[in-house]
C-alpha positions as CSV (number, residue, x, y, z in Angstrom):
1,M,-44.4,35.7,-11.3
2,S,-42.6,32.9,-13.2
3,S,-39.3,34.2,-14.7
4,L,-36.7,36.5,-13.9
5,C,-33.9,37.9,-15.6
6,V,-31.4,39.6,-12.9
7,I,-28.4,41.9,-14.3
8,P,-25.7,42.0,-11.6
9,A,-24.1,45.8,-12.1
10,R,-21.6,46.9,-9.3
11,G,-20.5,50.2,-9.4
12,G,-17.1,49.8,-7.7
13,S,-15.2,48.5,-11.0
14,K,-11.5,48.5,-10.4
15,R,-9.4,47.7,-13.1
16,I,-11.7,48.9,-15.6
17,P,-13.4,52.0,-14.0
18,R,-17.4,52.3,-14.8
19,K,-16.7,49.2,-16.8
20,N,-20.6,48.1,-16.8
21,I,-21.5,51.7,-18.4
22,K,-18.8,52.5,-20.5
23,E,-19.4,52.5,-24.0
24,F,-18.7,49.6,-26.0
25,C,-18.8,49.9,-29.7
26,G,-21.6,53.2,-29.6
27,R,-23.8,51.9,-26.3
28,P,-23.0,51.3,-23.1
29,I,-22.1,47.6,-22.5
30,I,-24.6,47.1,-20.0
31,A,-26.8,48.0,-23.2
32,Y,-26.6,44.6,-24.8
33,S,-27.4,42.5,-22.0
34,I,-31.0,44.3,-21.2
35,E,-31.7,44.5,-25.2
36,A,-31.0,40.8,-25.5
37,A,-33.0,39.9,-22.4
38,L,-35.9,42.0,-23.2
39,D,-35.8,41.2,-27.0
40,S,-35.9,37.2,-25.8
41,H,-39.4,37.6,-24.5
42,L,-38.6,35.0,-22.2
43,F,-38.5,36.8,-18.8
44,D,-41.5,38.5,-16.8
45,E,-39.1,41.0,-15.7
46,V,-35.7,42.2,-16.5
47,V,-34.2,43.6,-13.0
48,V,-30.5,45.3,-13.1
49,S,-29.1,44.8,-9.6
50,T,-26.7,48.0,-8.7
51,D,-25.5,50.0,-6.0
52,D,-24.8,52.6,-8.5
53,I,-27.6,55.7,-9.4
54,E,-25.7,56.2,-12.8
55,I,-26.2,52.6,-13.5
56,A,-29.8,52.6,-12.2
57,E,-30.0,55.8,-14.8
58,V,-28.7,53.8,-17.8
59,A,-30.5,50.7,-16.8
60,H,-33.9,52.4,-16.9
61,R,-32.7,54.4,-19.9
62,Y,-32.6,50.9,-21.7
63,G,-35.4,49.2,-20.7
64,A,-34.6,47.3,-17.7
65,S,-36.4,47.7,-14.0
66,V,-34.6,48.8,-10.9
67,P,-36.5,48.0,-8.0
68,F,-34.7,48.7,-5.2
69,M,-30.9,50.0,-4.8
70,R,-28.6,46.9,-3.9
71,S,-27.2,46.8,-0.3
72,E,-23.7,47.7,0.9
73,E,-23.1,43.9,1.9
74,A,-24.2,42.6,-1.8
75,S,-21.9,45.6,-3.1
76,G,-18.7,45.5,-1.7
77,D,-15.4,44.0,-3.4
78,F,-15.9,40.3,-2.4
79,A,-19.4,40.3,-2.9
80,T,-20.6,38.0,-5.6
81,A,-23.0,37.4,-8.5
82,T,-25.0,34.6,-6.0
83,D,-25.2,37.5,-3.3
84,A,-27.2,39.8,-5.6
85,L,-29.6,37.4,-7.0
86,N,-30.2,35.4,-3.2
87,E,-30.8,40.0,-2.7
88,V,-33.3,39.7,-5.3
89,L,-34.6,36.8,-4.8
90,A,-35.7,37.9,-0.8
91,R,-36.6,41.6,-1.8
92,Y,-38.8,39.7,-4.3
93,A,-40.1,37.3,-1.8
94,D,-41.3,39.9,0.6
95,R,-43.7,40.9,-2.3
96,G,-45.1,37.8,-2.1
97,A,-43.5,36.7,-6.0
98,E,-41.7,33.9,-5.9
99,P,-40.1,33.2,-9.3
100,E,-39.8,29.9,-10.7
101,W,-36.8,30.1,-12.6
102,I,-34.0,32.6,-12.7
103,C,-31.8,33.8,-15.1
104,C,-28.1,35.9,-14.1
105,L,-26.9,37.3,-16.8
106,Y,-23.4,39.4,-16.8
107,A,-24.3,43.1,-17.7
108,T,-20.8,43.0,-20.1
109,A,-21.8,40.0,-22.1
110,P,-22.4,42.2,-25.4
111,F,-22.2,38.4,-27.3
112,V,-25.5,37.6,-25.7
113,T,-27.8,37.5,-27.9
114,A,-31.7,37.4,-27.6
115,E,-31.7,34.0,-30.0
116,K,-28.7,32.7,-27.5
117,L,-31.2,33.0,-24.5
118,R,-34.0,31.0,-25.8
119,S,-32.1,28.1,-27.3
120,A,-30.4,27.9,-24.1
121,Y,-33.6,28.3,-22.3
122,A,-35.0,25.4,-25.0
123,L,-32.5,23.3,-23.6
124,F,-32.7,24.0,-19.9
125,D,-36.7,24.1,-19.5
126,P,-37.3,20.6,-21.2
127,K,-34.9,18.6,-18.8
128,G,-35.8,19.6,-15.7
129,A,-32.1,20.6,-15.0
130,D,-31.3,22.8,-11.8
131,C,-28.8,24.9,-13.3
132,L,-27.5,25.6,-17.2
133,C,-24.2,27.6,-17.8
134,A,-23.1,28.8,-21.0
135,V,-19.7,27.2,-21.9
136,T,-16.8,27.4,-24.3
137,E,-14.1,25.1,-25.1
138,F,-10.4,26.2,-23.8
139,E,-8.6,27.7,-26.3
140,F,-5.8,25.1,-26.0
141,P,-5.6,22.0,-24.1
142,P,-5.4,22.3,-20.3
143,L,-3.6,19.4,-19.6
144,R,-1.0,20.1,-22.2
145,A,-0.1,22.9,-19.6
146,F,3.2,23.8,-18.1
147,R,4.4,25.4,-14.6
148,R,7.1,26.9,-13.8
149,E,9.7,25.9,-11.4
150,G,12.0,28.6,-11.2
151,D,13.5,29.1,-14.4
152,K,12.3,26.4,-15.8
153,L,9.4,24.8,-17.3
154,V,7.8,21.2,-16.6
155,Y,4.2,19.6,-17.7
156,N,1.7,20.3,-15.0
157,F,0.5,16.9,-16.2
158,P,3.4,14.8,-17.3
159,K,1.5,11.9,-18.4
160,Y,0.1,14.0,-21.4
161,A,3.3,15.3,-22.4
162,K,3.2,13.4,-25.7
163,T,-0.4,13.1,-26.6
164,R,-1.3,15.2,-29.4
165,S,-3.6,17.6,-28.2
166,Q,-6.5,16.8,-30.8
167,D,-6.3,13.8,-29.0
168,L,-7.2,14.9,-26.0
169,E,-11.0,15.3,-24.5
170,P,-11.9,18.6,-24.8
171,L,-12.2,20.8,-21.6
172,Y,-14.5,23.6,-21.3
173,R,-14.6,27.1,-19.1
174,D,-17.3,29.0,-17.9
175,A,-18.1,32.0,-20.6
176,G,-18.7,34.4,-18.1
177,Q,-22.6,35.2,-19.8
178,F,-25.1,34.0,-18.2
179,Y,-27.2,31.5,-16.3
180,F,-30.1,29.3,-15.8
181,Y,-31.7,28.1,-12.4
182,G,-34.3,26.8,-10.8
183,K,-35.6,28.3,-7.9
184,D,-34.0,25.9,-5.5
185,A,-31.0,25.6,-6.7
186,I,-29.6,28.9,-4.7
187,S,-29.2,29.1,-1.5
188,D,-27.5,31.3,1.1
189,S,-24.2,28.6,0.8
190,G,-24.2,29.7,-3.2
191,I,-25.5,27.3,-6.4
192,Q,-25.8,23.6,-5.5
193,P,-27.5,21.8,-8.4
194,A,-28.1,18.5,-8.4
195,S,-28.1,18.4,-12.5
196,F,-26.0,20.9,-14.6
197,I,-26.3,21.2,-18.1
198,C,-24.4,23.4,-20.6
199,Y,-24.7,25.8,-23.4
200,E,-22.3,26.2,-25.5
201,V,-21.1,29.3,-27.1
202,P,-18.2,29.4,-30.2
203,Q,-14.5,30.7,-28.8
204,V,-14.9,33.4,-30.9
205,E,-17.6,34.7,-29.3
206,V,-16.5,34.9,-25.7
207,Q,-13.9,37.1,-23.9
208,D,-13.4,38.0,-20.6
209,I,-13.3,41.4,-19.9
210,D,-11.3,42.6,-17.5
211,T,-8.1,44.8,-18.5
212,S,-8.2,47.7,-21.7
213,S,-7.0,45.0,-23.4
214,D,-9.4,42.5,-22.9
215,W,-11.8,45.5,-24.0
216,E,-10.5,45.9,-27.3
217,V,-10.3,42.5,-28.2
218,A,-13.6,41.8,-27.2
219,K,-15.0,44.8,-29.8
220,L,-13.2,43.4,-32.0
221,K,-14.5,39.9,-31.9
222,Y,-18.0,41.8,-31.9
223,R,-17.6,43.2,-34.9
224,H,-16.7,40.1,-36.1
225,M,-19.6,38.5,-34.9
226,L,-21.8,40.8,-36.8
227,D,-20.3,40.9,-39.6
228,N,-21.0,37.4,-39.9
229,V,-25.1,37.1,-38.4
């Protein structure tokens, strides 16, 4: 095995119950990630890491593998995607299978397409990077941010108070969609890449989905993306 896509999908979402399999524009939201990974033809196997039987059933229905259920230790409220990745890699190592590189693809990333994954891998592979992260530019320059002091607002970075936003260097944030890792970039203490490159995603194709309002905004953005393909 040279490549593995892991889709972490806990069953215990609190803010949006059953978020990973909630219907999104006609299909369970996890289906978009599974189909993008499969259609990319980049991976020897597409695995959903879950502690939930219903999520496992949905994953199977859309073509993903669920070779084992996630442990309780990797499924709690404070468990991270890295915990899930490490568990998957350890279980595969026990079988004598150690992928050369891994993609961690979030279950709630309907904007990810097979083409985006292929384009990102084309950046990741030839440069010998340890890690690639999908990012997007901040909608408004963080250097012009305010903070509250009681009822008053003050600039958090006073030196930029009079700087025009267009004159500030663009800053980026994690798009919360997918990552590529070399096999040695993940350890028990987390992700430790020596070299980190980015794949930029347009702002209109990025949406954190943590609340019901986020969910509705994501649907609007998704439909906009389809209309402009």
